[in-house]
C-alpha positions as CSV (number, residue, x, y, z in Angstrom):
1,M,21.8,-29.8,27.9
2,S,24.6,-26.9,27.0
3,L,23.0,-23.3,25.4
4,Q,26.2,-22.6,24.6
5,S,26.4,-24.2,21.2
6,A,23.5,-22.5,20.3
7,V,24.6,-19.2,20.4
8,K,26.5,-18.0,17.4
9,D,26.4,-14.7,15.6
10,L,24.1,-14.0,12.6
11,P,25.8,-13.2,9.6
12,S,24.2,-10.1,8.5
13,A,22.6,-9.7,4.6
14,R,24.4,-6.3,4.5
15,I,27.5,-3.8,5.2
16,L,26.7,-1.6,7.2
17,L,27.5,2.0,6.2
18,A,29.0,3.9,8.7
19,Q,25.8,6.5,9.1
20,E,24.6,3.2,10.2
21,F,26.4,2.1,12.8
22,E,26.2,5.2,14.3
23,N,22.8,6.3,13.5
24,G,21.5,2.5,12.5
25,P,20.1,1.3,10.4
26,K,17.6,2.3,7.9
27,I,14.1,1.3,8.2
28,D,11.5,0.1,5.2
29,P,9.3,3.5,4.4
30,L,7.0,0.9,4.6
31,K,6.8,0.2,7.9
32,I,7.2,3.9,8.6
33,I,3.9,4.8,7.1
34,Q,2.2,2.7,8.9
35,I,2.7,4.2,12.4
36,Y,1.1,7.6,11.2
37,D,-1.5,9.1,12.2
38,D,-5.1,9.5,10.2
39,G,-3.8,13.4,10.1
40,E,-0.4,12.7,9.1
41,W,-1.0,9.9,6.5
42,E,-3.6,12.8,4.8
43,T,-0.3,15.0,5.2
44,F,1.6,12.3,3.4
45,I,-0.4,12.3,0.4
46,D,-1.3,15.8,-0.2
47,E,2.5,16.4,-0.1
48,W,3.0,13.7,-3.2
49,V,-0.3,15.2,-5.0
50,H,1.0,18.9,-4.6
51,S,4.3,18.1,-5.8
52,L,2.4,16.7,-9.4
53,T,2.6,20.0,-10.8
54,S,2.3,19.3,-14.2
55,T,-0.9,17.2,-14.0
56,Y,-3.1,20.0,-11.1
57,A,-3.2,23.3,-12.0
58,S,-4.2,23.3,-8.1
59,V,-4.9,21.1,-4.7
60,M,-7.2,21.3,-2.5
61,R,-7.6,19.7,0.7
62,P,-10.7,20.0,2.8
63,T,-11.0,19.6,6.8
64,G,-13.2,18.5,9.4
65,A,-16.5,17.0,9.2
66,G,-18.5,18.1,6.2
67,D,-16.1,17.0,3.5
68,K,-18.6,14.8,1.1
69,G,-16.5,12.4,0.6
70,I,-13.4,14.8,-0.5
71,D,-10.1,14.1,1.3
72,I,-7.3,15.6,-1.7
73,A,-9.1,17.0,-4.7
74,G,-6.5,18.1,-7.5
75,F,-7.8,20.0,-10.1
76,C,-6.9,19.6,-13.7
77,D,-8.3,23.0,-14.7
78,T,-9.6,26.3,-12.7
79,D,-13.4,25.3,-13.2
80,Q,-12.1,23.2,-9.9
81,L,-14.6,20.9,-8.5
82,V,-16.9,21.6,-12.0
83,G,-14.3,20.5,-13.9
84,T,-11.5,17.9,-14.7
85,W,-10.5,16.0,-11.0
86,D,-9.2,13.5,-9.3
87,N,-10.3,12.2,-5.4
88,H,-7.5,10.8,-3.2
89,Q,-9.4,9.2,-0.6
90,C,-6.9,8.3,2.2
91,K,-7.7,5.9,4.5
92,H,-5.5,4.7,7.9
93,Y,-6.3,1.5,9.0
94,N,-4.1,-1.7,10.8
95,A,-5.5,-4.2,8.3
96,P,-6.1,-3.6,4.3
97,L,-9.1,-1.5,2.8
98,S,-12.1,-3.6,3.0
99,F,-15.6,-3.1,0.9
100,G,-17.0,-2.3,4.0
101,V,-14.9,0.4,4.7
102,I,-15.1,2.4,1.0
103,A,-18.8,2.0,0.3
104,P,-19.5,5.0,2.6
105,E,-17.0,6.9,0.3
106,I,-18.6,5.4,-2.9
107,G,-21.7,6.7,-1.7
108,K,-20.5,10.2,-1.4
109,M,-19.4,9.7,-4.2
110,L,-22.1,9.6,-5.9
111,W,-25.1,11.3,-3.9
112,Y,-23.0,14.5,-3.8
113,S,-22.5,14.0,-7.7
114,Y,-25.7,13.7,-8.3
115,S,-26.9,16.7,-6.4
116,G,-24.6,18.8,-8.3
117,E,-22.3,19.7,-5.1
118,Y,-19.5,18.5,-7.8
119,K,-18.9,16.5,-11.0
120,A,-18.4,13.6,-10.7
121,P,-14.4,13.0,-10.2
122,R,-12.6,11.8,-13.3
123,A,-11.0,9.5,-10.8
124,C,-11.3,8.2,-6.7
125,R,-8.2,6.9,-5.6
126,F,-8.7,5.1,-2.5
127,I,-5.1,4.8,-0.9
128,A,-3.9,3.4,2.4
129,P,-0.2,1.8,4.0
130,K,-1.7,-1.5,3.9
131,G,-3.5,-1.5,0.8
132,A,-7.0,-3.4,-0.2
133,S,-7.6,-6.9,0.3
134,T,-7.6,-9.1,-2.3
135,S,-11.3,-9.1,-2.3
136,L,-11.8,-5.8,-2.5
137,S,-9.2,-5.1,-5.0
138,L,-10.4,-8.0,-7.6
139,L,-13.6,-6.1,-7.1
140,L,-12.3,-2.1,-8.1
141,T,-11.0,-4.3,-10.8
142,N,-14.1,-4.7,-12.1
143,A,-16.7,-1.7,-12.9
144,D,-19.8,-4.1,-13.3
145,K,-19.6,-6.2,-10.0
146,L,-18.5,-3.4,-8.0
147,K,-21.7,-1.4,-9.3
148,K,-23.8,-4.8,-8.3
149,K,-22.1,-5.0,-4.9
150,I,-23.2,-1.3,-4.0
151,L,-26.3,-2.1,-5.1
152,E,-26.7,-5.0,-3.4
153,D,-25.5,-3.4,-0.1
154,W,-26.6,-0.2,-0.4
155,D,-29.6,-0.2,2.6
156,K,-27.3,-2.4,5.1
157,S,-23.8,-0.6,4.6
158,I,-24.5,2.4,2.8
159,S,-27.2,4.7,3.0
160,T,-27.1,6.3,6.7
161,K,-23.9,6.4,6.0
162,I,-23.6,9.6,3.8
163,T,-25.8,12.2,5.7
164,S,-26.3,13.1,9.8
165,T,-30.2,13.8,8.9
166,S,-31.4,10.5,6.8
167,P,-30.8,7.9,5.2
168,I,-30.5,8.5,1.4
169,R,-32.9,6.3,-0.2
170,L,-31.9,4.4,-3.9
171,D,-34.6,4.5,-6.1
172,G,-36.3,6.9,-9.4
173,K,-33.4,9.1,-11.2
174,F,-31.0,8.8,-8.0
175,L,-31.0,5.0,-9.3
176,E,-31.5,5.6,-12.8
177,Y,-28.0,7.9,-12.5
178,I,-26.0,4.8,-10.4
179,E,-27.0,2.4,-12.9
180,N,-25.8,4.9,-16.0
181,F,-22.7,6.2,-13.5
182,D,-19.0,4.8,-15.0
183,F,-17.6,2.6,-12.0
184,R,-14.3,2.4,-14.1
185,I,-13.4,5.7,-12.4
186,F,-12.2,4.0,-8.3
187,S,-9.6,2.4,-8.1
188,S,-6.3,1.7,-4.9
189,V,-3.3,2.4,-5.4
190,A,-0.2,0.0,-3.7
191,P,1.4,2.1,-0.7
192,R,4.6,1.2,-2.5
193,S,3.5,3.2,-5.5
194,I,2.9,6.3,-3.4
195,I,5.9,6.3,-2.1
196,E,8.7,5.6,-4.8
197,A,6.0,8.6,-6.2
198,H,6.8,10.3,-3.3
199,R,10.8,9.8,-3.4
200,K,10.4,12.8,-6.6
201,T,9.0,15.6,-4.2
202,P,11.1,17.7,-2.3
203,Y,10.2,16.3,1.5
204,H,10.7,12.5,0.6
205,L,14.3,13.1,3.0
206,G,12.5,15.0,5.2
207,R,10.1,12.0,6.1
208,F,12.5,8.8,5.9
209,G,16.0,10.5,5.2
210,G,18.5,10.0,2.0
211,G,22.5,8.7,1.5
212,L,23.2,6.0,-0.4
213,P,21.6,2.2,0.5
214,S,23.1,-0.3,2.2
215,R,26.2,-2.0,0.0
216,P,25.9,-5.9,-0.3
217,H,28.4,-8.1,0.4
218,P,31.4,-8.3,-1.8
219,A,31.1,-11.3,-4.4
220,A,34.0,-14.3,-4.1
221,V,37.2,-13.7,-4.7
222,P,37.2,-14.8,-8.7
223,A,39.9,-17.6,-9.3
224,E,40.5,-15.8,-12.6
225,I,42.7,-12.7,-13.6
226,E,40.8,-11.1,-16.4
227,T,42.9,-9.5,-19.1
228,T,40.1,-6.6,-18.4
229,E,41.8,-6.4,-15.4
230,A,45.6,-6.0,-17.2
231,T,46.3,-2.3,-16.6
232,Y,44.6,-1.8,-13.0
233,T,47.3,-5.4,-11.8
234,C,50.1,-3.5,-13.0
235,K,49.2,-0.1,-11.3
236,L,48.4,-2.1,-8.4
237,L,52.2,-4.2,-8.6
238,D,54.2,-0.5,-9.2
239,A,52.1,0.1,-5.8
240,Y,53.7,-2.0,-3.8
241,G,57.0,-1.9,-5.5
242,E,57.0,1.9,-4.7
243,H,56.0,0.8,-1.1
244,K,58.7,-2.2,-0.4
245,G,61.9,0.0,-2.5
246,E,62.3,-3.2,-5.1
247,T,60.9,-4.1,-8.3
248,V,57.7,-6.1,-8.4
249,G,58.0,-8.8,-11.3
250,A,55.9,-9.7,-14.4
251,V,52.8,-9.1,-14.7
252,A,52.6,-13.5,-15.2
253,V,55.1,-13.8,-12.0
254,A,53.3,-11.8,-9.7
255,L,49.2,-12.7,-10.8
256,P,49.2,-15.4,-7.7
257,L,49.8,-12.6,-5.3
258,I,46.5,-10.5,-6.4
259,P,43.2,-12.8,-5.6
260,R,45.6,-13.5,-2.5
261,F,45.8,-9.5,-1.8
262,F,42.1,-9.5,-2.7
263,A,40.5,-11.8,0.3
264,L,42.6,-9.9,2.1
265,C,40.1,-7.3,1.7
266,V,37.0,-9.1,2.0
267,D,38.0,-10.7,5.1
268,R,39.7,-7.7,7.0
269,R,36.7,-4.7,5.0
270,H,39.6,-3.1,3.1
271,F,37.4,-1.4,0.7
272,L,36.6,0.9,4.0
273,P,39.1,3.5,4.4
274,L,41.6,2.9,5.7
275,N,44.2,4.4,8.2
276,T,48.2,4.3,7.2
277,R,49.4,2.1,9.8
278,R,46.7,-0.5,8.3
279,R,47.7,0.1,4.6
280,S,51.2,-0.5,5.4
281,A,49.9,-4.2,7.7
282,S,48.1,-4.4,4.4
283,F,51.0,-4.9,2.0
284,D,53.2,-6.3,4.3
285,S,51.1,-9.1,4.7
286,I,51.3,-10.2,1.2
């Protein structure tokens, strides 16, 4: 069996820019954020939240142990943790978020807001580079089901993960507090949405680069010249005449030349900058 016939060039879906030939094609930011470590991921989210100056008066990012379930807090007023604020939970895992991952964080929000450490946030968003799993996404869209799941799994998955001293029992006034808690504050944010929001920050180009997107392959050369192209075509024929030192015929006579010219442009990538010798060769070949 000959392998020669199996070796062939694969057509590219797009045309690489000169910068991409030098530095390689651009990598989708969605893939870049997946190789961040936990600290870099949190910094990335912190950059975005800090840019929301029309929404937040200030931003806080606790570090180390004892953060009481707060990763990045955006404060809407000077009352900060006892005023109106949003919590952004940054989770970086190799798989989409599951209920088991976020359940202890919800437990911390419930316990510490009940204990008076802070007022319950207006929103608590779970943000991960691979988003939330399908089951978790559906659960977060149904506050009643989410509350029921928290209550059912409290002893098994949550009670021992809130503090390092002792389990938090689910009874008495604390149970009553949870029963009346608004679970609609909990949600997840798609990673692509975060990237698009981060694009408006001054940090985006430093992380992902910039420039124009890669140009797609040009469409097939049309068989007919449109009326709207008449002016351009006349100017093009004038250029031919100036180059050859002779008068080129009227547009109606010379039109058959035009599709051939554009076909050469497409085949030889003449839309890229050309030197004088290439331009001369292009004109002479028509």
